[in-house]
N, C-alpha and C positions, 0 to 999 in steps of 0.2 A: 382513438386509433391513430392520432397524429404522431404519438411517440413511436408506434410501430413503423410508420412511414419514415421517420427520422432515423431509426435504427437500421432499417433496410438500406436507406440511402447512404448512411455512413459506411456500412459494410461494403457496398458497391464502390464507393470512392476509395476506401482503403485498398480493396482488391485491385482497382485500376492503378493506383500509385505503385503497388508492389509489382504489378505486371509491367508497367511502362517506364519505371525509373530505375536507375542504378543506385542501389542502396547498400550500405554496409550490412554485413550479416546480422549484427546485433539489432539494427533497425528493422530488417526484414523479419527476424524472429519475433520482435515485439509487435509488429503489425499483424503477423499471423496469429499470435496469441490473443491480441485484442479482437480480431475477427472471430476467433473461436469462442471467446467469452461472450461477445455480442450475440453470436448465433445461438448459444445455449440458453440465453435468457428468454423467458416467456413473458408475454405482456402481463403487467401487474406484479411480476416477481421482483422481490427486493434484491439488493446487492448481496453478494456472499459475505459472510462474516468469518470465513475460514482464516485462521491465523491472526485475527484481530487481538485476541487476548495475549498471545505470545509477543506480538509486536509492541503492544502497550507495556507489557512487563519489561521488555528489552529497552524501550525508550525511557522508562522510569530508572532502570539501572544506569543508563548512559547519562541521564540528567544528574543523578547523584555523583557520578564519577567526574563529570565536567564541573559541577559546583565545587567539589572537593579540590580539584586542580586549580580553580580560580581563587579559592580561599587559602591555598597553600598548605593544606593539612588533610586530616581525615575527612571522610564523607560527612556531610551535614546530617544525614539521616541514613540509617541502615537497619534492615530487618534483623541482621545478625548481631547487632550491638545492643545490649540491654539499655533501656531508657530512651531509645530513639524510636521514631515512627517512620513509616514509609512516607515519602514526600507527596504521593498522590494516592487517593483511595481507589482501589481497583473495582 
């Protein structure tokens, strides 16, 4: 139950900061988003995996692009080029 107390305390501290401090709109929005995320989680519930696959695929694409630009040529590996493999297993 310690985790539940920590979660509740964190929500209270974030709410206090949002109420008492002058913050940029982006920081205020991020704080409110985090409070909402923390409030929805139930004890024992794991973190959300929404979007993980999409972000992993995008990171792989960016890695290939960066490697290609560092090598001054075509991508080192591309799923669209015959004979090459994806740099990371999905």
